[in-house]
C-alpha angles and dihedrals in degrees: 000000000000089000090051095053092046089056090052093049093051092050091048092050090053093050091049093050092053094059092232121202115264102230120081099230089045091051094050088054092046091053094048091051092046093054089046089058097037107051115190095022122121137178103074107112122218107224125229114240127207120235090267091053095254121122114284108239091241118062126180123223116177109308094345138078117215133194111237137195118247089268092059097254120129119260101240133207100255112299094337127106090237116107112242099212118039141149137182109266091243087058097055103089092112099021109128103157089218094138089047093052094043090049090048090050092051092049091055089062088064094223129122132217105083124090121194122212106208133170118238088261092055099256122125115273117239088244125056133177132206120183108328099335134080128202142167114278134193129233091281095052094255119137115258119206127351101273115116132172133193114270108266092040097065089118088075092065115101101212 
């Protein structure tokens, strides 16, 4: 895993040093043109764009998939340069980064009180907690069913 994160960091550094355009579709075009004029070079990742032209929440970099903010930048662990939510590219079939993006959006409001329960790949965990109770939640973080359990006993839930 250390090797994988190192590859991500190197790729990210190359992209940052090239002053890439901010928009996803513009960046795709930039990367195509860059490779056309720099044959034999590798390491510049072509982003995946959503249907509306924005950045898809999951971006692939080398052998890793990383959750990104709406502007295409990685969601980092605190102030570090290590991506917070990642997975190997062969483990990304159902990776949606919904929890990671929701958590990031909430943090931008600069208020406290909400805790997000995300899987390491940025998806919502099957169990979520609010206040002093835990419950099963769906892929969008919404409570499923009526069963709740006190926080600290969430392992008893069969989600």
